[in-house]
N, C-alpha and C positions, 0 to 999 in steps of 0.2 A: 526862659531867667532860670538860674539853674539857684536853687540854697542848698549847700550843707549845714546841716545844722543836729545836730544831740540837745537833749531835753531829760537833765539828771534828774531824779524823786529824792529828797531832803531832809533827812528827818525819820527815815525806814531804814537804821540801822547798817549793818554793814552792802549787803545785796541791794544793789537796783535793780535787778534785770524782770521784777517782776512791772516794776511802771515801766522801765523803758518798753516790756514785752506790748504791755496795753497803747503806749504810746504807738511801736512802728503799724499795731493791728487797724489801727485808726488810720496811721500814712499806705497799706498795700491795702486797705479797702479803699481810700480815694478814688482812685484809677489813676492816680497819676507816676508819668514811667518815675518811680523811685529804686533806689538801690541802700541799703543797709551794712554798712560793715562793723568792724569793735567799735569806733570812736565816733561817729556820727553815721545822720539817714542823707541820701540826695535826692531830693524832690524835682524835677522838672514841668513848668509849666506856663501858666502868664502868671501877673503881679497877684494878685485875688483871691486867686486858687490858690497858688500855694502860702501867701500869706493864711488864708482859710482852716487849711491842713493841718496847718504848724498850727494854729489856736483851737484847733481840734485834739491837736496831738498833746500841749502843754492843759489843756482838760481836761484829760484822760492821765495825763501824774496825777494831777493835783486831786483827783481822784480816791487817788492812794495814797496823795502824800500832804502834809501838812507844807510842803516847801517844793517851790521846782527853780532849778538853775540851767538857761539856754545860751548858746551858742547859734551864733548865725556868721554863714558863708557866705555871699553871694556871689553871679556874677549875673548883672544884665545887659543881653544885649537885642534890642525887641528888631525883631523877624529874625531872629531865628529859630530852630527848632530841632531835635535829635541833639543837641549842643551830649547830655550826659556818654552817648554811646558813640560819637564825633570826635570830639576832644578826643579820648579813649582813643581810636583809631588815627587821627590825627601822632599820636604818641607811637605807637608799634609801627606806624610806618616807617615815622623818624628811628627807632630801635633800628625797624631791618633793611631801611638805609646801608645802615656801614652793622651787617653782622658781624656777628665774634667779640667786636670794640670794647663790652664791658665784659667781659669771658676772661681776651685776653688781657684786661690792667688786673683782675683776681690775679688771674693765672701767674701773671708773671712779676708777680712780687719783688 
């Protein structure tokens, strides 16, 4: 399964970077495949291990903030592994099949 999620410290002022960094530290230490961008972290593994890491990430945020907001989006597909990279590779293959189509549209205004 793949879960894209965010954990946001609340009640700590305008900046949330410190609390988010604590959550990302836990996620990276888990050893599960993961990727962090500006809005979400994506993690892949079996249900129990992914949910355990998400709980640990929430606990890490709660250690530095009085409140935590979470958002989860999941793709549960039994028997599939390496879906994080496989899904992106599939989109890239489709993009490559029609080279320049996006560029042609933006240049052809």
